[in-house]
C-alpha positions as CSV (number, residue, x, y, z in Angstrom):
1,X,0.0,0.0,0.0
2,X,1.4,3.3,-1.1
3,X,1.7,6.0,1.5
4,X,2.8,9.6,1.0
5,X,3.8,12.1,3.6
6,X,4.4,15.7,2.4
7,X,6.1,18.3,4.5
8,X,8.0,21.6,4.2
9,X,5.2,24.0,3.6
10,X,4.8,27.3,5.4
11,X,4.1,31.0,5.1
12,X,6.6,33.1,3.2
13,X,6.7,36.5,1.6
14,X,6.7,36.9,-2.2
15,X,10.1,36.2,-3.6
16,X,10.9,33.7,-0.9
17,X,11.8,30.0,-1.2
18,X,10.6,26.8,0.3
19,X,11.6,23.2,-0.2
20,X,8.9,20.5,0.0
21,X,9.6,16.9,0.7
22,X,7.5,13.8,0.0
23,X,8.4,10.6,1.7
24,X,7.1,7.7,-0.3
25,X,6.5,4.2,1.1
26,X,5.1,1.1,-0.7
27,X,6.7,1.9,-4.0
28,X,10.1,3.0,-5.3
29,X,10.5,6.5,-6.6
30,X,13.4,5.5,-8.8
31,X,11.3,3.2,-10.9
32,X,8.2,5.4,-11.1
33,X,7.1,8.7,-12.4
34,X,6.3,10.9,-9.5
35,X,4.5,14.3,-9.7
36,X,3.8,17.2,-7.5
37,X,0.3,18.7,-7.6
38,X,-1.3,21.7,-5.9
39,X,-4.8,22.7,-5.2
40,X,-5.7,26.3,-4.4
41,X,-9.0,27.2,-2.7
42,X,-11.9,26.8,-5.0
43,X,-9.8,25.4,-7.7
44,X,-9.2,22.0,-9.2
45,X,-6.0,20.1,-8.3
46,X,-3.4,20.6,-11.0
47,X,-0.1,18.9,-11.8
48,X,2.8,21.3,-11.7
49,X,5.9,19.1,-11.9
50,X,6.9,15.5,-12.7
51,X,10.0,13.4,-12.6
52,X,10.2,10.2,-14.6
53,X,12.2,7.1,-13.6
54,X,14.8,8.1,-16.2
55,X,15.1,11.6,-14.7
56,X,13.1,13.4,-17.3
57,X,11.3,16.5,-15.9
58,X,8.3,18.5,-17.0
59,X,6.8,21.6,-15.5
60,X,3.6,23.6,-15.8
61,X,4.2,26.9,-17.5
62,X,3.2,28.7,-14.3
63,X,6.2,27.3,-12.3
64,X,8.8,26.6,-15.0
65,X,12.0,28.3,-14.2
66,X,11.1,28.8,-10.5
67,X,10.4,25.2,-9.3
68,X,12.7,22.2,-9.4
69,X,11.7,18.6,-8.8
70,X,14.3,16.1,-7.6
71,X,14.5,12.8,-5.7
72,X,16.8,10.9,-3.3
73,X,16.6,7.2,-4.2
74,X,18.2,6.2,-0.9
75,X,15.6,8.0,1.1
76,X,12.8,7.2,-1.3
77,X,11.9,10.9,-1.2
78,X,10.9,13.4,-3.8
79,X,11.5,17.1,-3.4
80,X,10.2,20.3,-4.8
81,X,12.4,23.4,-4.5
82,X,10.3,26.5,-5.0
83,X,12.0,29.8,-5.6
84,X,10.7,33.3,-6.3
85,X,7.4,32.4,-4.8
86,X,4.3,34.4,-5.8
87,X,1.0,34.9,-4.0
88,X,-0.7,32.8,-6.7
89,X,1.5,29.8,-5.6
90,X,-0.6,29.7,-2.4
91,X,-2.2,26.2,-2.3
92,X,-2.0,22.8,-0.7
93,X,0.8,20.8,-2.3
94,X,0.7,17.0,-2.8
95,X,2.9,14.4,-4.4
96,X,1.8,11.2,-6.1
97,X,3.4,8.4,-8.1
98,X,1.7,7.6,-11.4
99,X,1.3,4.0,-10.4
100,X,-0.9,4.8,-7.4
101,X,-4.2,6.4,-6.7
102,X,-3.2,7.2,-3.1
103,X,-3.0,10.8,-1.9
104,X,-1.2,12.2,1.2
105,X,-2.6,15.0,3.4
106,X,-0.6,17.6,1.5
107,X,1.4,20.5,2.9
108,X,0.1,24.1,2.9
109,X,2.1,26.9,1.2
110,X,1.0,30.4,1.8
111,X,2.7,33.3,0.0
112,X,1.9,36.9,1.0
113,X,2.5,40.0,-1.1
């Protein structure tokens, strides 16, 4: 059973940085595509970054150039480095491997102007 625990969120001012972590159990991140998603209040959940098993990355236009997805195979953990944060990045952030329908509780990111 896949379990996901996201952490690292918080409240920052515009222009600040945060690094999110997602500890994955029940499947290996190194053999799966794992993505970060976010859901803002009143909005649908959207995929913003993905990392494939062979290290190919893809980003939503809204975060490209500011966010970086990476992983640590030894820790079975996926990260999202977020720089130059904007108020519109405010959301709950989740990670999920493509081979699972499980969701974690997410981590809240709040960016003030």
